[in-house]
C-alpha positions in Angstrom: 0.0 0.0 0.0 1.3 3.5 -0.8 2.8 5.3 2.2 0.7 7.4 4.6 -2.6 6.5 3.0 -4.4 5.7 6.2 -4.3 7.9 9.2 -5.8 8.1 12.7 -8.2 11.0 13.1 -10.3 11.3 16.3 -12.6 13.8 14.5 -14.3 10.8 12.9 -16.0 10.1 16.1 -17.8 13.5 15.8 -21.5 13.8 14.8 -20.5 14.2 11.1 -19.4 10.6 11.1 -22.1 8.7 13.1 -21.1 5.4 14.5 -24.6 3.9 13.9 -26.4 3.8 10.6 -28.7 1.8 8.4 -25.8 -0.5 7.5 -24.7 -1.2 11.0 -23.7 -4.9 11.3 -23.0 -5.2 7.5 -19.6 -3.6 7.7 -16.7 -2.7 10.0 -15.6 0.9 10.4 -12.0 1.4 9.3 -9.3 4.1 9.6 -9.8 7.4 7.8 -8.3 7.7 4.3 -6.2 10.6 3.0 -4.9 11.3 -0.5 -1.4 12.2 0.3 -0.4 12.8 -3.4 -2.9 15.7 -3.9 -0.9 19.0 -3.9 -2.0 22.1 -2.0 -2.0 25.7 -3.0 -4.2 27.5 -5.5 -6.3 25.0 -7.3 -5.3 26.3 -10.7 -1.6 25.6 -9.9 -2.0 22.1 -8.4 -1.6 20.0 -11.5 1.4 22.0 -12.8 2.9 21.6 -9.3 2.4 17.9 -9.2 3.8 17.4 -12.8 7.0 19.3 -11.8 7.4 17.4 -8.5 7.0 14.0 -10.1 10.4 12.4 -10.7 11.7 11.7 -14.2 12.8 8.5 -15.8 15.7 8.9 -18.3 15.2 7.3 -21.7 17.7 4.6 -21.2 15.9 3.4 -18.0 12.5 3.5 -19.7 13.7 0.8 -22.1 14.4 -1.4 -19.1 10.9 -1.0 -17.6 7.9 -3.2 -18.4 4.3 -1.9 -18.1 1.1 -4.0 -18.3 -2.1 -2.2 -19.4 -5.4 -4.1 -19.2 -8.1 -2.7 -21.5 -7.9 -1.0 -24.9 -10.7 1.5 -24.7 -9.9 5.2 -24.8 -8.2 5.2 -21.4 -6.2 2.0 -22.1 -5.3 2.6 -25.8 -4.2 6.2 -25.2 -2.2 5.1 -22.2 -0.5 2.3 -24.1 0.3 4.6 -27.1 1.7 7.3 -24.9 3.8 5.0 -22.7 5.1 3.2 -25.8 6.0 6.5 -27.4 7.9 7.4 -24.3 10.0 4.3 -24.7 8.6 1.9 -22.1 8.0 -1.8 -22.9 4.2 -2.1 -22.9 2.0 -5.2 -22.9 -1.6 -4.4 -23.8 -4.5 -6.8 -23.1 -8.1 -7.0 -24.1 -10.7 -9.7 -24.2 -12.1 -8.5 -27.6 -10.8 -9.7 -30.9 -9.4 -6.2 -31.6 -8.8 -3.1 -29.5 -11.3 -1.4 -31.8 -14.1 -3.5 -30.2 -13.7 -1.8 -26.8 -16.9 -0.4 -25.4 -15.7 3.2 -25.9 -16.7 2.8 -29.5 -20.4 2.8 -28.5 -20.2 6.4 -27.1 -22.3 8.6 -29.3 -22.9 12.2 -28.4 -19.6 13.9 -27.8 -16.6 14.9 -25.7 -16.4 18.0 -23.5 -13.6 20.6 -23.6 -13.5 24.1 -22.3 -12.4 25.8 -25.6 -15.2 28.4 -25.5 -15.4 28.5 -29.2 -19.0 29.7 -28.9 -17.9 32.7 -26.8 -20.8 31.9 -24.4 -18.9 32.2 -21.2 -17.2 28.9 -20.9 -13.8 28.3 -19.2 -11.9 25.7 -17.5 -13.2 27.0 -14.2 -16.8 26.8 -15.4 -16.3 23.2 -16.7 -14.8 22.4 -13.3 -17.8 24.0 -11.5 -20.4 22.3 -13.7 -18.7 18.9 -13.2 -18.6 19.2 -9.4 -22.2 20.5 -9.3 -23.3 17.8 -11.7 -21.7 15.2 -9.5 -23.7 16.6 -6.5 -20.6 17.7 -4.7 -19.3 14.2 -4.1 -16.1 14.4 -6.3 -12.6 15.6 -5.5 -12.1 19.2 -6.5 -8.4 18.8 -7.3 -9.1 15.9 -9.7 -12.0 17.6 -11.4 -10.1 20.9 -11.9 -7.2 18.9 -13.5 -9.7 17.2 -15.8 -11.1 20.5 -16.9 -7.7 22.0 -17.3 -6.4 19.2 -19.7 -9.6 19.0 -21.6 -8.4 21.6 -24.1 -5.4 19.6 -24.9 -7.5 16.5 -25.7 -9.2 18.2 -28.6 -6.0 19.4 -30.1 -4.5 15.9 -29.8 -7.5 14.3 -31.5 -7.7 16.9 -34.3 -4.0 16.2 -35.0 -4.8 12.5 -35.2 -7.4 13.2 -37.8 -10.6 12.7 -35.8 -13.4 14.2 -38.0 -15.2 16.4 -35.6 -18.2 18.3 -36.9 -17.4 21.8 -38.2 -19.3 25.0 -38.8 -19.6 26.6 -42.2 -16.5 28.6 -41.7 -14.4 25.6 -40.8 -14.2 25.9 -37.0 -15.0 23.0 -34.9 -18.7 22.9 -33.9 -20.1 22.5 -30.4 -23.4 21.5 -28.9 -24.8 21.4 -25.4 -25.3 18.5 -23.1 -27.2 18.0 -19.8 -26.4 20.0 -16.7 -24.8 23.0 -18.4 -25.8 26.2 -20.1 -22.9 26.6 -22.5 -22.0 24.7 -25.7 -18.7 22.8 -25.0 -19.3 19.3 -26.5 -17.3 18.4 -29.6 -18.9 15.7 -31.7 -18.6 13.6 -34.8 -22.3 13.2 -35.5 -23.5 10.2 -33.4 -20.2 8.4 -33.8 -17.9 10.3 -31.5 -16.7 7.3 -29.5 -15.9 5.4 -32.6 -13.9 8.2 -34.2 -12.0 8.9 -31.0 -11.2 5.2 -30.5 -9.9 4.9 -34.1 -7.6 7.9 -33.3 -6.3 6.2 -30.2 -6.1 2.9 -31.9 -3.9 4.2 -34.8 -1.6 5.8 -32.1 -1.5 2.4 -30.4 -0.8 0.5 -33.7 2.0 3.0 -34.4 3.8 1.8 -31.3 3.0 -1.8 -32.1 4.9 -1.3 -35.4 7.7 0.5 -33.5 8.1 -2.5 -31.2 7.3 -0.7 -27.9 3.8 -2.2 -27.5 2.7 -5.8 -27.8 -1.0 -6.5 -27.9 -2.7 -9.6 -26.6 -6.3 -9.8 -27.9 -8.8 -12.4 -26.7 -7.0 -12.6 -23.4 -8.9 -12.0 -20.2 -7.3 -11.0 -16.9 -8.4 -13.4 -14.2 -6.0 -12.5 -11.3 -3.6 -9.8 -10.2 -0.2 -10.9 -9.0 1.0 -9.0 -5.9 4.6 -9.6 -4.7 5.9 -8.0 -1.6 2.8 -5.8 -1.5 3.4 -4.5 -5.0 1.5 -5.3 -8.2 3.9 -7.2 -10.5 1.7 -8.9 -13.1 -1.5 -10.6 -14.1 -2.8 -14.1 -14.8 -4.8 -14.3 -18.0 -6.7 -16.9 -20.0 -6.3 -17.2 -23.7 -10.0 -17.2 -24.6 -9.4 -19.2 -27.8 -7.1 -22.0 -26.6 -7.9 -21.9 -22.9 -4.2 -21.6 -22.0 -3.6 -20.0 -18.6 -0.7 -17.5 -19.0 1.5 -15.5 -16.5 2.6 -12.0 -17.5 5.0 -10.1 -15.2 6.0 -6.4 -15.2 7.2 -3.5 -13.1 3.8 -1.9 -12.9 0.2 -2.7 -13.8 -2.5 -0.3 -15.2 -6.2 -1.3 -15.2 -8.3 0.5 -17.8 -10.9 -2.2 -17.8 -14.1 0.0 -17.8 -17.2 -0.1 -15.6 -19.4 -2.6 -14.0 -22.9 -1.6 -15.1 -23.7 -5.1 -16.4 -24.2 -6.2 -12.8 -27.8 -5.1 -13.6 -27.9 -7.5 -16.5 -29.9 -5.1 -18.6 -27.8 -2.1 -19.4 -26.5 -0.1 -22.3 -23.1 -1.7 -21.9 -21.6 -4.2 -24.3 -22.5 -7.7 -23.2 -18.9 -8.5 -22.5 -18.4 -5.6 -20.1 -17.6 -6.9 -16.6 -15.9 -6.2 -13.3 -13.5 -9.1 -13.0 -10.2 -7.2 -13.5 -11.1 -4.6 -11.0 -12.7 -7.1 -8.6 -9.7 -9.4 -8.6 -7.6 -6.4 -7.7 -10.1 -5.4 -5.0 -9.8 -8.9 -3.4 -6.0 -8.4 -3.4 -6.2 -5.1 -1.5 -7.3 -2.4 -3.8 -10.2 -0.4 -2.2 -13.5 -0.1 -4.1 -14.8 3.4 -3.8 -18.4 4.6 -4.0 -19.7 1.4 -5.7 -23.4 2.4 -5.2 -22.9 5.4 -7.6 -24.4 4.1 -10.8 -25.8 6.3 -13.6 -29.2 5.7 -15.1 -29.3 7.3 -18.6 -32.6 8.9 -19.5 -32.4 8.5 -23.2 -32.6 4.8 -24.0 -34.9 2.7 -26.1 -37.5 1.1 -23.7 -37.6 -2.5 -22.8 -39.9 -4.5 -25.0 -40.1 -7.8 -23.0 -38.4 -10.3 -20.8 -36.5 -11.8 -23.7 -34.0 -8.9 -23.9 -30.4 -9.1 -22.7 -29.3 -5.7 -23.9 -30.6 -2.1 -24.0 -29.7 0.5 -26.7 -28.6 4.0 -25.8 -29.9 7.0 -27.7 -27.4 9.9 -27.4 -28.1 12.6 -24.9 -27.4 15.0 -27.7 -30.9 14.3 -28.9 -32.1 16.4 -25.9 -30.7 19.5 -27.6 -33.5 19.6 -30.1 -36.0 16.9 -29.0 -38.7 17.8 -26.5 -39.7 15.3 -23.8 -43.3 14.9 -22.9 -46.1 12.6 -21.8 -49.9 13.0 -22.1 -51.5 15.0 -19.3 -54.4 12.5 -19.2 -53.9 8.8 -18.6 -56.6 8.1 -21.1 -54.5 9.4 -23.9 -51.5 7.1 -23.3 -52.5 4.5 -25.8 -53.4 7.1 -28.6 -51.2 7.9 -31.6 -49.1 10.8 -30.2 -49.7 12.8 -33.3 -53.4 13.0 -32.5 -52.8 14.4 -29.0 -53.3 18.2 -29.0 -50.5 20.5 -27.8 -52.6 21.6 -24.8 -52.9 18.0 -23.7 -49.2 17.4 -23.6 -47.0 17.7 -20.5 -43.5 18.8 -21.3 -42.6 17.9 -17.8 -38.9 18.8 -17.8 -39.5 22.2 -19.2 -42.3 22.7 -16.6 -40.4 21.5 -13.6 -36.9 22.9 -14.5 -37.5 26.0 -16.6 -33.8 27.2 -16.5 -32.4 24.0 -18.0 -35.5 22.3 -19.5 -34.7 19.2 -21.4 -31.0 19.6 -20.6 -31.1 18.8 -16.9 -28.5 16.3 -15.7 -29.1 12.6 -16.4 -30.0 11.6 -12.9 -32.7 14.3 -12.7 -34.2 13.6 -16.1 -34.2 9.8 -15.4 -36.1 10.2 -12.1 -38.6 12.6 -13.6 -39.4 10.1 -16.4 -39.8 7.3 -13.9 -42.2 9.4 -11.9 -44.4 10.1 -15.0 -44.6 6.4 -15.7 -45.3 5.6 -12.1 -48.2 8.0 -12.2 -49.6 5.9 -15.1 -48.8 8.4 -17.8 -46.1 6.3 -19.5 -46.4 5.5 -23.2 -45.8 2.7 -25.6 -46.7 -1.0 -25.2 -47.3 -2.4 -21.8 -44.6 -4.7 -20.4 -45.6 -6.6 -17.3 -48.7 -4.3 -17.1 -46.8 -1.0 -17.1 -46.0 1.4 -19.9 -42.4 2.4 -19.5 -41.7 5.1 -21.9 -41.9 8.9 -22.5 -41.9 10.7 -25.8 -38.8 12.5 -27.3 -40.3 14.6 -30.0 -38.5 16.3 -33.0 -41.6 17.9 -34.6 -40.6 21.4 -33.4 -37.0 20.9 -34.5 -38.1 19.8 -37.9 -40.3 22.9 -38.2 -37.4 25.1 -37.1 -34.4 23.4 -38.9 -36.1 21.5 -41.6 -35.8 17.7 -41.9 -32.4 18.2 -43.7 -31.1 20.2 -40.7 -32.1 17.5 -38.2 -30.6 14.8 -40.5 -27.3 16.6 -40.6 -27.0 16.5 -36.8 -28.6 13.2 -35.9 -29.3 11.0 -38.9 -27.3 7.9 -37.9 -29.0 8.0 -34.4 -32.5 8.3 -35.8 -31.8 5.7 -38.4 -30.6 3.3 -35.7 -33.8 4.0 -33.7 -35.9 3.2 -36.8 -34.0 0.0 -37.5 -34.6 -1.2 -33.9 -38.2 -0.1 -33.3 -39.6 0.0 -36.8 -40.9 3.5 -36.2 -39.8 6.6 -38.2 -38.8 9.3 -35.7 -39.2 12.0 -38.3 -42.9 11.2 -38.4 -43.7 9.7 -35.0 -42.1 10.8 -31.7 -39.4 8.6 -30.3 -40.0 6.6 -27.1 -37.3 6.6 -24.5 -36.9 5.3 -20.9 -34.0 5.3 -18.4 -31.5 2.5 -18.3 -28.3 1.6 -16.5 -25.4 3.2 -18.4 -22.3 4.3 -16.5 -20.7 3.8 -13.1 -19.1 6.7 -11.2 -17.8 4.2 -8.6 -14.6 2.2 -9.1 -11.3 1.4 -7.6 -10.0 4.1 -5.2 -7.0 6.0 -6.5 -4.9 8.9 -5.2 -4.2 12.0 -7.2 -1.5 10.0 -9.1 -4.1 7.4 -10.1 -2.5 4.8 -7.9 -4.7 2.4 -6.0 -4.1 1.2 -2.5 -1.9 -1.5 -3.9 1.5 -0.1 -4.7 2.2 -0.2 -8.4 -1.4 -0.7 -9.4 -2.7 2.3 -11.4 -6.3 2.6 -12.5 -7.7 4.9 -15.3 -11.0 5.8 -17.0 -14.3 4.4 -15.8 -12.5 1.7 -13.8 -11.5 4.3 -11.1 -13.8 6.5 -9.1 -12.0 9.8 -9.1 -13.7 12.5 -11.3 -17.5 12.3 -11.4 -18.8 12.2 -7.9 -22.4 10.9 -7.6 -23.4 11.6 -11.2 -21.5 12.0 -14.5 -22.3 14.8 -16.9 -22.9 13.8 -20.5 -19.8 13.8 -22.8 -17.4 13.6 -19.8 -16.6 9.9 -20.0 -14.6 10.3 -23.2 -13.0 13.3 -21.7 -11.8 11.5 -18.6 -10.7 8.4 -20.5 -8.4 10.4 -22.9 -7.3 12.8 -20.2 -6.1 9.9 -18.0 -4.4 8.0 -20.8 -2.8 10.8 -22.8 -2.1 13.5 -20.2 -2.4 12.3 -16.5 -1.1 8.8 -16.1 2.1 9.3 -18.2 3.1 12.1 -15.8 2.2 10.5 -12.5 3.3 6.9 -13.2 6.9 8.0 -13.9 7.2 9.1 -10.3 6.7 5.5 -9.3 8.8 4.1 -12.1 11.7 6.4 -11.2 12.6 3.8 -8.5 13.0 1.1 -11.2 14.2 -1.0 -12.7 12.8 -3.3 -10.0 14.1 -6.7 -9.0 12.7 -9.3 -11.5 10.0 -11.7 -10.4 10.2 -15.3 -11.6 7.2 -17.4 -12.5 8.0 -19.9 -9.7 7.7 -17.2 -7.0 5.2 -18.4 -4.4 2.9 -15.4 -5.0 2.8 -16.1 -8.7 2.2 -19.8 -8.2 -0.6 -19.0 -5.7 -2.3 -16.6 -8.1 -2.1 -19.1 -11.0 -3.5 -21.9 -8.8 -6.4 -19.7 -7.6 -7.4 -19.2 -11.3 -7.2 -22.9 -12.2 -9.0 -23.9 -9.0 -11.8 -21.5 -9.8 -12.1 -22.8 -13.4 -12.1 -26.4 -12.2 -14.9 -25.6 -9.8 -17.2 -24.1 -12.4 -16.7 -27.0 -14.8 -17.3 -29.7 -12.2 -20.4 -28.4 -10.3 -22.6 -29.8 -13.1 -25.8 -28.2 -11.7 -29.1 -27.5 -13.4 -29.2 -23.7 -14.0 -27.4 -21.7 -16.7 -25.1 -18.9 -15.9 -27.3 -16.4 -17.7 -30.3 -17.3 -15.6 -28.4 -16.4 -12.5 -27.2 -13.2 -14.0 -30.7 -12.2 -15.1 -32.1 -12.9 -11.6 -29.2 -10.9 -10.0 -29.9 -8.1 -12.3 -33.6 -8.0 -11.5 -32.7 -7.8 -7.8 -30.2 -5.0 -8.3 -32.6 -3.0 -10.5 -35.6 -3.4 -8.2 -33.8 -2.6 -4.9 -30.6 -0.8 -5.9 -31.7 0.9 -9.1 -33.3 4.3 -9.5 -34.7 4.5 -6.0 -33.4 2.8 -2.9 -34.8 2.2 0.6 -33.5 0.8 3.8 -35.9 -2.2 3.8 -35.3 -2.8 0.1 -31.5 -2.8 0.3 -31.6 -5.2 3.3 -33.9 -7.5 1.3 -31.6 -7.3 -1.7 -28.5 -8.3 0.4 -30.4 -11.4 1.7 -31.6 -12.3 -1.8 -28.1 -11.9 -3.3 -26.4 -14.0 -0.6 -29.0 -16.8 -1.1 -28.7 -16.7 -4.9 -24.9 -16.6 -4.8 -24.9 -19.7 -2.5 -27.2 -21.5 -5.0 -25.0 -20.4 -7.9 -21.9 -22.0 -6.5 -23.8 -25.3 -5.8 -26.1 -25.5 -8.8 -24.7 -23.7 -11.9 -24.1 -25.7 -15.0 -21.1 -24.7 -17.2 -20.9 -26.7 -20.4 -17.7 -27.4 -22.4 -14.1 -27.6 -21.3 -11.3 -25.3 -20.2 -9.0 -25.9 -23.1 -11.0 -24.3 -25.8 -13.3 -21.3 -26.6 -15.9 -21.5 -23.8 -18.2 -18.5 -23.4 -20.2 -20.2 -20.7 -17.0 -20.5 -18.6 -16.1 -16.9 -19.2 -19.5 -15.7 -18.1 -19.4 -17.9 -15.0 -16.4 -16.1 -13.6 -17.8 -12.7 -14.4 -21.2 -13.4 -12.8 -19.5 -14.8 -9.7 -17.7 -11.5 -9.3 -21.0 -9.6 -10.0 -22.5 -11.4 -7.0 -19.9 -10.0 -4.6 -19.9 -6.6 -6.2 -23.7 -6.4 -6.1 -23.7 -7.2 -2.4 -21.1 -4.5 -1.7 -23.1 -2.0 -3.8 -26.1 -2.6 -1.6 -24.1 -2.2 1.6 -22.6 1.0 0.3 -26.1 2.3 -0.6 -27.5 1.2 2.7 -24.7 3.1 4.6 -25.3 6.3 2.7 -28.7 7.5 4.0 -28.8 10.6 1.8 -29.7 11.2 -1.8 -27.1 12.5 -4.2 -26.8 12.3 -7.9 -27.6 8.8 -9.1 -28.0 7.5 -5.6 -31.6 8.3 -4.5 -32.7 7.2 -1.1 -36.5 7.5 -0.7 -35.9 8.4 3.0 -34.0 11.6 1.9 -35.8 13.9 -0.4 -37.2 17.4 -0.4 -41.0 18.1 -0.4 -40.7 18.4 -4.2 -39.2 15.0 -4.5 -35.7 16.2 -5.3 -32.5 14.6 -3.9 -31.6 15.8 -0.4 -27.9 15.6 0.5 -26.6 15.6 4.1 -23.2 17.2 3.9 -22.7 17.1 7.6 -22.7 13.3 7.6 -21.8 12.1 4.1 -19.3 14.5 2.5 -16.8 11.7 2.0 -15.6 9.1 -0.4 -16.6 5.6 0.8 -13.6 3.4 0.2 -14.3 -0.3 0.9 -11.6 -2.8 1.9 -12.1 -6.5 1.0 -11.9 -8.9 3.9 -12.1 -12.7 3.5 -11.4 -15.9 5.2 -8.5 -18.3 4.4 -10.6 -19.7 1.5 -11.1 -16.2 0.1 -14.8 -16.0 0.9 -16.2 -12.6 1.7 -16.6 -11.4 5.2 -17.7 -8.1 6.6 -16.1 -5.3 4.5 -14.2 -2.5 6.1 -15.2 1.1 5.3 -12.6 3.8 5.1 -13.8 7.4 4.7 -11.9 10.0 2.7 -13.3 13.5 3.6 -14.2 15.7 0.7 -12.9 19.3 1.3 -13.7 22.1 -1.0 -11.6 25.2 -1.1 -12.4 26.7 -4.5 -16.1 26.0 -4.6 -19.1 26.3 -2.2 -21.2 23.2 -1.5 -24.9 23.9 -2.0 -28.1 22.1 -2.9 -28.3 21.5 -6.6 -30.9 23.5 -8.4 -31.7 23.4 -12.1 -35.0 25.3 -11.9 
């Protein structure tokens, strides 16, 4: 563990940190946590100060240092390309058949940067403020300011790589707005921004592959972290085609393995997205921070039935020109929306939040849509007796811009909607409903992006550091590229300056133990020979998570969820059926390991949500809301990062987790209740 991370602080016995709470008995209080790497001084100077203080590694020594990077999305590909360009020896791993298949490719709407091209009052400080406010004052101000500061560099980097951002008539890069802000700072490439950015990072990665500094391992899944003398020194992976278990050793390990939204089964994530890389690190000593902070995206195609295993995202950018409404009268919900008169429509976001209207943050828009459907004013076909949908209507935009103007901005998105639903959004209002999309929680990292395991760095969605309790739209791509191109390469060198490190051999006891843990786990799944499929367990777990730890949480519901998860997990280990063998392509075996980790993660998410008896961002406790039904924070009790330490018995089974609290201190911004009205 990095030095001086944990401290003793008697102030944590004060009323601001109550000893009893809803989660009492589900966890053990631990020592307070402090980020010792965060520099002091004026906030605008902190990143420059840290970059200068970080030690350097001379070019000759870089060639002697080995770096493992897990994940090839924007955070992983950009980090591998940058580290390879610097001269380090990099091994890059992904479970897809190509780095271009990483889930970053699915991001649609854009990437934020404080360029102020629209001259509408934007700045790095305003992007910083909007991000902290959007995250409901549950993020670190130093990290967020750094993100806003380097955002301007990202756009220049991507343009230089040839990313085809949309441009205005005069040739300047165009911008549009996203939720939670009143300026236009989102750069975009129609509805394919993630794809274009990933291609840019991929070509930078491939350049280093050709140069010999980066070696890529596709169709390889990380199944265990190797920790030697309390330092991360490698990973155990499975070749997903041949089944071969491989050991890869290095001087430092970087996890850029994405988020864990698929714990809910139904989400906008790619079906392969999982938590295994991060969770294996968590079990080895990396703290998991704020796991209950999950984001529900308001603009997704509604569920059509129990047969579905995947939900489709419609970009938040559609809320720039589309107007969201439901019928005022329940009797109109099954009518053709084109026959419903204007005076009989409730543009509820514009009514409730006149200042921001349809561009309120995602968490607020999602809850508002849920409330409309709960009132019985949802639209679309009934699923399990409930209409789960609201209209996203482009009729006014078509009148204002013409069909050609709307096509120019959104044609591929609207075309995708028509292909999936069979409805023409130019003629009939789209139907949308909230769905699990992104996670703000992740492995705890300090200002240098180093976890509580020395030598293990975490970037992108896999860490918790920048978004607080809610991520603003178009900030995921910003964080991934910021971490990979501009943050990690500066901070990791301070650690690598102590290298080259003493080599570790494959017969080291810690390596042998890690490898055996992987083979034993695989053997267990293949020999249970139960009666239920892996997917059936995953779907049932997802239903529990959505029902009790989804858009609204309660004390009773979360406690019930914990009991249900524990019972289902026990049955899973005794009754799952995994077909096939370990020495070949076996997707059932792959999913079994991932779902096993989802069980443990899901339980911790519920404990974290139970402990936090406040509403903030994407975490909404029904016991903590204003008279108007808005989220009600309790800064006197919960202005902290919840960093959870894994504890287990000798067999590795979970026991009561330990909660370490990192106090959130704001010096450049005032904490206040969010208002978008």
